[in-house]
N, C-alpha and C positions, 0 to 999 in steps of 0.2 A: 680542420686545422693542428694538431703533433705535426712534427718535427724533430730531427741533431737537435740540441739548443746546442747553442754556441754561450760562452762567459767569461769574457778575463784573458780574451785574445787565444784560445785552442778547443780542442772538443775535451769534454767528460762525458760520464760515466750519463746515459739517459735517466732522468725524472719524471718521470708520469704527473702530472700539476695542472691540479685543476681549482680555478680563480671564483668568487663570490664579491657579485659587482654590485654595492649597494647603491640604490636608487628610491628610497623606501620613502624621506622625510617630508615635512608638507611643504617647506622651505619659508619659516614665521621671517623669519630676516629680511627675506626678499621680496617683502611683499607679498607671500605665501604662494609661490610660484615657482615650477621643479629647477632646481640650482640647473640636475642635470640636463634637462635644453637648452642650457644657455651657448651660444654660438662662439667658438672663433673659428674663424674664417669661413661664414657660413657654417659650420660642420656642428652638430648643435655635442656637447663634452659629454655624452652617453657614447654618444661612436666613434667618440674620437677616443675612450678608454677602450672602446671592443674594438677596436684597429688596432693599438696595441699591444693586447693582450693577444693578437692574433700574429700580428706580424714578429712577437715573440718565438711563437709554438707552444703557447700555451694545448692542452690537449680537450679542455673540457671548458665552458663556465655556467657560470648560471647567477641570473638577476632575477634581483629581491628589490621587486617594487610592492609597492604601498598608495599613499597620493598621488592624485594623476594619471592610476596604473594604465589607464584607455590612451593616453593619450600617449606617456614615456613608450609603450610595446610600440606604437604605430613609427618612433622612431629604431625599433629595433627587431623589428621581425622578421628584416629581412639576412640575420646573423645566426650561424647556429645554435643557439640559444637554449638556457633552457629557464623557461619566463617562472617565476614564482611570489608568491599575493603575500603579501605578510596582514592575514587582516584588522590585524592591533595595530600598524607602524608608528603608534604612539604610544607605544608602550617603551620604544626606546632603539638605541640600534642597534646593544645586545638580543635584541626578540629577534633581528630581521639575519640578523647575524648569526643564531642558530636554526634559522629555516633555510638560509643558504649552506652550510657545509653538512644539512640534512639531507639534501636533492644534490649533493656530491657520488659519484662513486665512492661506491667504496675499497674500490682498487688504487686510487692515483696512491701517490709517494707521498705530493706535500702540497696542499693550499696556497693559496693567494689571496687575499686580501687587500681588495679594491674599493676607491672610495669616487664615488663616479660625477664629487666635484671639485674636481685638482685641473685644473684645464694646462697642464706642461705636461706632462707625463708625458711618456715614447715607447714607443718598441726597444729604444734600447736600455733604458729606463729599466723594465721591466727585467728583458736581458740580463743586466749586472745584477739586480734584485738575484737573480734565478745563483749566476757564477757564483757571487758576497756565501747565498746558504749552500753549493754543493761544497763551499771552503773552508764553510762555519768549524769553528774550534771543534775538537768531542766532545762526546757531553753535552753539545750545545743543541735546542732545538726548535731556537725562534729566533728570527734573524729579521733587527728592524730599522731599517738606515733612524740613523744620526746624524744632521746638517748643525755645527755648531754646539754641541752639546742636547741640542734638543731633536728628541725623536721626529719620525717622517712616518711619510707613509709609500707606497703599502708595505705591510708586513707581510712575511711569509715560514711556515711552519710546517710540523713533520703531520704525515696521518697519524701518529699516535696523538702528538698536541689537541688534531680535533676532534677525535675521536672523545677526550678526557673532557673537552668542554663539553660536550653534546652531553655523557655521562655525567656532568657535573649539574649541580642547580641552576635553575633558569634565569639570573640574575650572576653567573658568570660567561665573560667572553675572554674573547685573549686578553685583551689588558688589563681585567681580572685573573686571568690563567700567568700573567707575566709577571705580578704584583706576587703572586702567589710564589714562584721559582724566578726567583731574578739568579738564578744559576747556571738557570737551563738557557737561559736568552745574551743572544751572542747583538750587542749595537755595533753596528757595523757601521764609521767611521768615513761619510764620504762628505764630495764637497760642491752635491750634486745639488743646489740649492730646492729645485725642480715635488721634487722629495715632500717640503717643506710647506711647498704650493695649493694652500686652497681654497673658493672661497664660499664666504660663511655669511657676507655681507654685502648692502649694495657698496657702501665704502669698501670692501676690501675690493673690488672693481671698476670703483675707480685707481684705486693705492697701484695692483698687475697692472696698469694702464702706464699711469704715471713710471713705475718702477720699471718695466721691461718692455712696450710697445702694444706690446698686446692686446689688443681692444674687448671682450667681449660685448658682447649683445645678443637680445631676446630679440627671441621670433617675432615676424609683425604682430600676433594676435595674442600674447605674454609682452606688449611692450607698454607703455606705465598710460599712454593714447588708449591704446583697446582693452588696457582690466578696469578702466576709470570711468568709458564709454556702457 
């Protein structure tokens, strides 16, 4: 997947980037269906994320699965990624994050944490995040997109932060680390609303369609009619 990365118009020093793609949730607010398999233009969201990461030249990707692991694995098995299963996904997103970070190569310079339920993120968005990371203020180690004063995703941070998260308590993830070290967090201000766009509920699907014209659809066997039969 690796290549020379571009960001902000011009070449910057090479940064080896690994990504953790979180897709272990139960989809409890989606009628107990995997959000990552919602389709936009016929392509499952999790594949769209992997295409975006590949297009941005990310060197290594770990996909963390939990609920519906076998089904989601079918959608990603043709990508050169590492698959990790969280045996206790109901322990929460932090448990999946830590498993993903553990599975990344220790030789990477930075990590990006990606959510599988962000339907509009593309390779340009990942590239711009990497560019913002390279140009972050001295002394900061985390870059988080901020849209209209609100935090977005994905989030990118140094290998040192990854190591500190893994060395800390089991209930500490990226969000908790940021709260403990606010002076080391760069709130990268951007107008790109895609960093703030995700789908957690059925209402979110309708709101996305009304706001953007993008209609998410379930694959045939996960549609309401199929799950009700």
